[in-house]
LUMLOTI-407158 format. One record per residue (C-alpha): x, y, z; residue number from 1; chain. Coordinates in Angstrom, 3 decimals, decimal comma, padded with zeros to 6 digits, always signed. Example, Ala and Ser with C-alpha at 12.3 -4.5 7.8 and 13.67 -1.06 7.14 Angstrom:
BEGIN
REC         px         py         pz   seq   mol
REC   +012,300   -004,500   +007,800     1     A
REC   +013,670   -001,060   +007,140     2     A
//
This chain:
BEGIN
REC         px         py         pz   seq   mol
REC   +100,684   +127,118   +071,561     1     A
REC   +101,537   +124,568   +074,245     2     A
REC   +104,438   +124,796   +076,653     3     A
REC   +106,994   +122,059   +077,085     4     A
REC   +108,150   +121,645   +080,677     5     A
REC   +111,150   +119,414   +081,279     6     A
REC   +112,489   +118,121   +084,575     7     A
REC   +116,126   +117,099   +084,405     8     A
REC   +117,958   +115,113   +087,047     9     A
REC   +121,476   +116,496   +087,028    10     A
REC   +124,234   +116,153   +089,611    11     A
REC   +126,383   +119,137   +090,577    12     A
REC   +129,239   +117,665   +088,554    13     A
REC   +127,066   +117,375   +085,435    14     A
REC   +126,065   +113,699   +085,443    15     A
REC   +122,748   +113,034   +083,689    16     A
REC   +123,390   +109,380   +082,937    17     A
REC   +121,235   +106,604   +084,365    18     A
REC   +119,210   +108,274   +087,135    19     A
REC   +116,598   +105,499   +087,362    20     A
REC   +118,176   +102,073   +087,911    21     A
REC   +121,608   +100,678   +088,606    22     A
REC   +121,568   +098,728   +085,326    23     A
REC   +119,826   +101,392   +083,240    24     A
REC   +122,884   +102,506   +081,292    25     A
REC   +126,275   +100,920   +081,809    26     A
REC   +128,018   +102,466   +078,802    27     A
REC   +131,683   +103,285   +079,313    28     A
REC   +131,714   +101,265   +082,570    29     A
REC   +129,330   +103,689   +084,328    30     A
REC   +128,808   +102,167   +087,812    31     A
REC   +126,641   +104,790   +089,529    32     A
REC   +123,228   +104,120   +087,992    33     A
REC   +120,146   +104,706   +090,093    34     A
REC   +121,618   +107,744   +091,819    35     A
REC   +118,425   +109,852   +091,570    36     A
REC   +116,206   +107,525   +093,629    37     A
REC   +118,221   +108,198   +096,765    38     A
REC   +117,078   +111,809   +096,541    39     A
REC   +113,379   +111,345   +095,709    40     A
REC   +111,103   +113,882   +097,372    41     A
REC   +107,527   +112,598   +097,820    42     A
REC   +106,134   +116,121   +098,260    43     A
REC   +107,741   +117,291   +095,019    44     A
REC   +106,389   +114,224   +093,205    45     A
REC   +102,869   +114,928   +094,497    46     A
REC   +102,984   +118,598   +093,469    47     A
REC   +104,367   +117,777   +090,021    48     A
REC   +101,769   +115,041   +089,508    49     A
REC   +098,932   +117,382   +090,458    50     A
REC   +100,278   +120,063   +088,108    51     A
REC   +100,590   +117,627   +085,209    52     A
REC   +097,081   +116,267   +085,811    53     A
REC   +095,594   +119,766   +085,963    54     A
REC   +097,269   +120,802   +082,713    55     A
REC   +096,873   +117,568   +080,744    56     A
REC   +095,572   +118,058   +077,221    57     A
REC   +094,907   +115,567   +074,477    58     A
//
């Protein structure tokens, strides 16, 4: 059986909405889109990419 690994971008106050782009999701007048990119970590991205590539199955 395969594992499912999920990475969630969540602020300390519980916001999960629109981490990618400022205009990604403006429901209910949400004005803080794109918040996750300010906190990108290139080392974490490299490690996660290597892990996903090593464990990729079809």
